[in-house]
N, C-alpha and C positions, 0 to 999 in steps of 0.2 A: 288132291292136286288139280283136278278139273275145276273145283270151286275156286281155288286161288287164281287160276287162269281166267275164269269168268270175272272175278272181281277186278283183276288187272285190266281186262278189256272194258269193264264198266267205267273204271277211272279214265281210260283213254277216251271213251265215248263222251263222258261228262266234260273232259278237258276241251274236246273239239267243240261241244256245244257252248261252253263258256266263252271261248275265243270268238265264236260267231256273234254271240249276243252282246259281248262287251267291246267288240271292235270299234264301234263309233266313239265310245268314251276314250279308248286308248289313243285313237287317231287324233281326237280333238285335244288331248292333253289336259283333261279335266283335273283340277286340284283334288277332287274327291272321286275315286273310282269305286263303284258299288258292284260287287261280284255276286250274281245271283243267276237263277234259272227261270225261264218264263213259265207261266201257268200252262201254256199250250203244250210245251215240251213235257211237263210232268203228266198231263193228261194223256199224251201219246204213249208215255211209258206205262201208265196204268192200264192202257188198252191191252197190253200183253197178258194181263190176268184173264182176259176173256177170249182172246183169239191169238192164234199163232200165225196169222196171215200178216207177214211183214210188209206186204204191199200197202196196207192201211197206214202203218207207221210212216212209210216213205211218202205217201200222198199227203197225209196230214202235216207231217214235219215240213214238207216243201211249201204247202199252203201257209203254214204258220210263219215261215221265214219270209214269204212274199208279203204277208200282211204286215210283218215287222218292218220290212223295207218301205212299204207303201205308206205306213203311218209314221214310224219313227224317224226316218231320214228326212222328210219334209219338216217334221216337228223340230228337229235339231237344226236344220239348215236355214229354214225360212221363218223361224219363230212360231208360226201357227200353220199347221197342215192345211187348214180349210182355206186360208188365204193363198197358200201355194197352188192349190187345185183350181182356185178361181182365175189363175193366170196361165192355164195350159194353152191359151190361145197364142202365147209367145211362139210355140213351136210352128204354128201355121203362118206366122208373120215372116219368119226366116228359117224355114226347115233345114236349109243346107248348113246352118250354124250348129245344128245339133246332131250331125252325123256321128261325130266322135262320141257324144254322150250316148247315143244308141248303141254303138259298138261296145262301150264300156258296160252298158246294161246287159248286153248279150253275154259278155265275158263273165260278169258276175253271176248271171243265171246259170251258166255252164259250171262255174266253180261251185255254187250252191248244190247243184245237182250231183256233182262229184262227191261233195262232202256228205250229203245225206246218203248216197249210195254206200260210202265207206262206213257210215254209222250202221246201216242195215246189215252190211256184211259182218261187222264186229258182233252184232247180236246174233246173227245166224250161226256164227262160229262158236257161240257159247253152248250150243246144244241144249240139253235138258236143264242146264244151270241158268238159262235165260231168265228165270224167275227173280234173279238178283236185281234186275232192272226195275220192276215195279216195286219190289221190296224197298230198294233205295228211294224211290219216288215217295213211298209212304212215310219213310223215316224223315224225308225232307219236309213233308207236310207237317209232321209232328213238331220238328225243329222250328218251323215257321210259327207255329201256334204257341210254343212254350219257351223257346230259347231266344234271348235278346241278340240283336245283331252284334257281331264281333268287329271291333275297330282296331286297326293297326296304323301307327304313325310311321312314316318313312321320310327322311330328309333328302334321300338320294334319288328315289324313283318317283314316289307320290307323296304328296302332303298327308293324304289319308286314304287308307284302303279299308273298305267296309264289306263284310261278308253278311249278306241278308237273306240267304237261303233261296227264297222265291221272290221274284220281282213283281211289281205291280204293272209293269209294261207302260208306265206313264198314263195309266187310265185316268187318274185324278186330274192331271194337267190337261189331258185331251178333253175331259168333260168341261173343265173351265174354259178352254179355248172355244169349244163348240158353243158354250152358253154365250160367250162374247161375240162370236161370229154371227149367231142367230139373232143377237140384239141389234146387229147392224140394220140400217134402214129405219130404225125406230127412234133412237135417241142419241144425244151427243154427250160425251163425258168431257168436261173441261180439263185442261192440262193441269197436272199437279205432280210434284215430286214430294216424297216424304222421307224423313231421315231413316226410318226403320228398313225400307225396301230399297231406296235409291241413294243412300249415303249423303243426301243434301235435301234441302226444302226449297220449294219454289211453287208459285201458283200461276206464273206467267212464263211463256216461252221466251227465249232471248230476243227474237224479233219484236215481240210485243213490248219488252222492256226498253229496247234500244231504238227502235224505228217507228213505233206507233205514235207519231206525233207530227207536227209541221215545223219542227225546229231546224230542218235542213232542206235545201232545195232539191238535192239529188241523193237518193239512197239506193243501195245495191245489196241484195240478199243472195248469197251464193251458198246453196246446199250441196255439200260435198259427199259424194257417194262413198259409203263403207269407211268413213273416217271415224274410228273409235279411239278410246284411251287404252293404253297398255295396262294390264293388271298390276304391274309393278310400279308404284308411284315414282320412284327415283328414275326409272327408265322413261316414264312419261314426261317427267320434268326435263330430261335431256332432249326429248323430241321437240318440246315447246321452246326450249332454249335455242335449238337449231333453227326453228322457224323464225324466232326473233332475230337471229344472226342474219338470216336471209333478208329480213326486212332492213336491217342496218346496212347491209352490203349495197344497197341501192343509193346510198349516199345522201347528201343534203337535200337533193330534190324531193326525196321522200320524207326523211327524218325531220326536216325543218318545217314541213307542211302538214305531217300527219302524226298522230299518236296511236301506238299499238297497244291494246289491252287484251288480256287472255282470260278465259273463264271455261266453265263446264256446266252441263245441265244433264238431267236424266232423259232417257228415251224409252219408249214402250212399243216395240214392234219393228216394222219394216219401213221402206222408203215412203210408202203412202201415209203411214202414220206420222213420219217426220214432216212431210208436206202439210198434213193437217195441223201438226204441232206449231210450225212456224207461220203458216198463212192464216190459221183459224183458231189458234190456241186450244186445240183439241188433243186428246190423250191416246187415241188408239185408231187402228184402221176401221173399226166398226163405226166410229164417229165419222170418219172420212166417207164411208159408204152411205151413212144416213144423210150427210150433206149433199153428196153427189147424186145418189140414186132417188132420193125422195124429197130433196129440198128442205130438209130440217135446218133451221137457221141457227148458226152459233152466235155466241155473245160477241165475238170478235171477228172481223174480216178486214185484214190490213189493206188489201187491194181496194175494197169498197171504200174504206176510210180515206185512202189517198185519192181515189177518183173524186170523192165529195169535196176534197180541198184543192182541186185544180191541178193535180199531178197527172202527167202522162204515164200510164202503167205498161210495163213491158215484161213479157215472159218468154224465156228461151229454154229449150230442152235439147240436149245434144242428139238424142235418139229420135226414133220415128214417133209421130203423133198418136199412133195406135196403141203404143205400149201402155199397160195398165190392166186392171181386172177386166174379165171378159164382159162385165156389165157396163163398162165405159172405157175411157182412154185418157191419155195425157192431155189431149186437146180438150176433151169434155170437161176436165177438172179446171183447167185454166180459164176456159170460156165461162164456167159457172162462177169462178171467183171474180170475174169482171175485168180481166186484162184487156186493154185496148189494142196492143200489138202483141202478136204471138208468132214465133217461128220455131221450126223443128229441123230434123234431119232432111226432110223433103225440100226445104228451102236452102238449108246450109250446104248440102252436098253438091248443089250447082256451082258453088264457089270454092269449096274446100275439099281436101282429100279425106277418104274414108279411114276411120280408125278400126283396127282389127285386134284390139287387145282383149275382147271378150266376145260373146255370142250376139251382142246387140248391133243392129244396123245404126251407126253413129259416125259423126265426124270427131275431130280432136276437141277436147274440152276447151283448150286454149282458144280455138277458133270461135267457139260459142261466146267466150268472154269478150273477145275482140268485137264480135257482132253486137253484143249488148252495149259496149262502151261507144261504139260508132253510132248506133241508134240513139243513144241518149244525148248525143251532141245536138240533135235537132230540136230539143225542147228545153225550156227554162227550168221546169220542175219535173222531176222524173222519180218514179219508184220502179226499180227493175228487180226481177227474180230470175235466177238461173239454177238449173239442176244438172249436175254433171253425171256422167255415166261410164267413162273409160275405166274407172277402177272397180267397177261392179264384178262380182264373181260370175263365172270362173275367169280369173284375170291372169294374163300372161304379158309381161312387159315387152313392148316393141323396141328391141335393142337397136334397131336400125334408125329409129327416129327420135327416141326419147332418152338416150343415155349420153351424159358427159362423163366419159370413162374416168378421168382423174377425180372428179367430184364424186362419182358413184361409189368408187372403192375407198376413197378417203373417209367419207362420211360413215360408211359401214364399219370400217376398221377402228375409227376413233371413238364413236359415240355409243353404238348400240349393242349391248351384250345380248339382249333378247333376240336379235335378229341373226346372230352369228351362225346359228344352226338352223335357221328357217329362212331360206332365200326367197320363198314366196312372200312372206310377210314383209321383208325388207323391200322387195320390188314394188309391192303395192304402196307402202309408205312413201318410197322415193318418188312414185308417180304423183301421189297426192301433194307432196311437198313441191314438186315441179310446177303443178297447176297453181298452187298458192303463190309461188314465187313469180309466176307469169302475171298474176294479178298485181303483185307488188310492183313489177316492172312497168305495167301499163299505167298504174297511178303515178309512179315517179315520172314517167314521160309526160303525162298530162299536166302534172304540176309544174314541170320544167317549162313546158310550152306556154303556160298562162301566167308564169311568175312575173309580177310587176305590171301586169295588164289589168284593165278594169274587167269586172265580171261580165261574161257573155254566155250565150247558150252553149258554147263549146267547153265550158269549164268541166273538170272531171268531178267524180262523185265526192260529196262531202262525208258520207258514212258508208262503210262497207262492212257487212257482217258475213263472215265465212264460218260456217257451222257443219259439223258432221251429222249425217242422218241417223246412222246406227253403227254399232261395232261390226267389224268384218266377220261375216258368217261363214267364211270358207273353212271346210273341214281341216285343212292343212294348217291353219293359223289361228282358228278361233280360241284355242286354249290360252293364247297369249293376252287376250283382251279382257278388260273390265266390261261385263255385259250389262252394266246399269247406267253408264254415263257416256257422254260424248263431249269433245272439246269444241270451243269456238274462239274466233278472233274478232275483236271489234276495232275497226280502223276509223279514227275520227280526224277530220280536218282541224288543225289548230286555228283558233280564233285570232 
C-alpha cells in the first residue's frame, strides 16, 4: 500500500514538472506540443540515489527552472536569446515602463518557489519508498535510448501531441543561434528565401525589388512593427481583403491615382534583421551588426544609392534614438546608412502627444507618417523610410484614442474567426490596419490637392511600400501566425 501511495505521488510530481516545462508551448498554442522532461530534472531525481538531503533537490531544481526561464523564454519571445540580452539597455532608457514586468517576475519566482517546495514535500512524504523517483528517472533514460517518440493526432485540442521522454532543452537551436551571434561583426549574409524553409523563393528583399531604381521621384518605405501573416491562409486572405477595402473606401482621389498590389516575403529574426533586410538586402541581425559595428560593406545600400542619384533621404523613427542593441542605437544605424534628415521621439514629442500602448517612449505612428509626408514636400526627389513602434509587444490598445467603436466590433464579428477567442491578437491587428489606413488617407488627400495641377515639390509619393518586419512574437498570440513570412503592400501612382 505504501508503494502504491509513493507511485501515485510520483505521478503527481511528474505531472507538476511537465506542466512547468510545457507551459510556454501551451500558452503559445503551438500546432505541435512535445511533452518531455528536462535532463536537469532527471539528474536531480538521480541524486536521490546518493543523498537523502532534499535541500539539494530543491536548490538544483530551482536553479534549473531559473536557467530554463533565462534561456528559453527569450529564445521563444525574441527569436534569439543572445540578441535579447544585447538589448537589456532598454530597461535603463525607460525603467518606469518595466515596473509591471518586474512585479510579474517576482510573482513567477514566488510561484516557482512554491511549486518546488510542493515537489519536495511530495518526495519527503514517500518515506522509504522515495527510491521510486530515481528508478523512474532510470526507466525514462532507457526509454529515451531505445523507444521511439510516441505521436498522437488530435483535431480538437492539438494538431499533434508528441511524447519524447527527455527533452533536449533546445540545446541544438541555442548552439546554432550562438554560432550566428558570434559571427556578427565579421561577415554579411545576403538576403535569401528558399522553398524548403520559407515556403517561397527570393534573393532580393521587397524594397530592393520595387524601390531600388530612379523610376520615381518620391519613394516611401514604411516598416510595420510586428505585422505578420496568420498561419491559416484563408484567414490571412480575409485580412488582406479587408486592407484592400480600406484602400477602396478612400474613393476616386486614391483609386484613380494609385494601384495597390499585395505580396509576401520571408523573414529571419527580429526588427533589426528586418531593417537590414529592407535597407541593405541582408539576411539576419548578425549581418546588421557586421555592418553597424565594423563597417562591413553590403552589396546593396538603398539609401546610398538614392543619395548618389540626387534624392533627399529622410529617416523617421517613432521611438527614442537610443533604442537598439547596447553596442549602438537607432540613430547610429540611420547615420551609417547615410540618411540626410533624421528625426525621432526626441524631436516628435515636442509637437505630438506620447503614445502609451507599450513600454517604449514614443509618439503615435500616425504622427510619424505625417511628419515624413510634410518633410518630403520640401524636396523634388525623396526617398523616405519610417519604422513604426506602437504595435510592438507588450501591446495594449489605447481605447481612448484609437478606437472607432462601430468599426472595431463590426470588423471583428464579420471577418476574423482566428481573433474571436484572442482579443490581444485582434487589437494588435486593428491598430496595424488603422496605421495603414491613415497612410491611405494621407495619400488620398495629397492626390486630391494636386489633381489637375502641374508637378511641384509638393506632390505626394509616387510609390509607397508598406511591409511587416516579423510575425508577432507575443506569447498570447504567437501561435496564430506563420513564423516564416510577412505581408507587404506596394502602392504605385498610375502613369
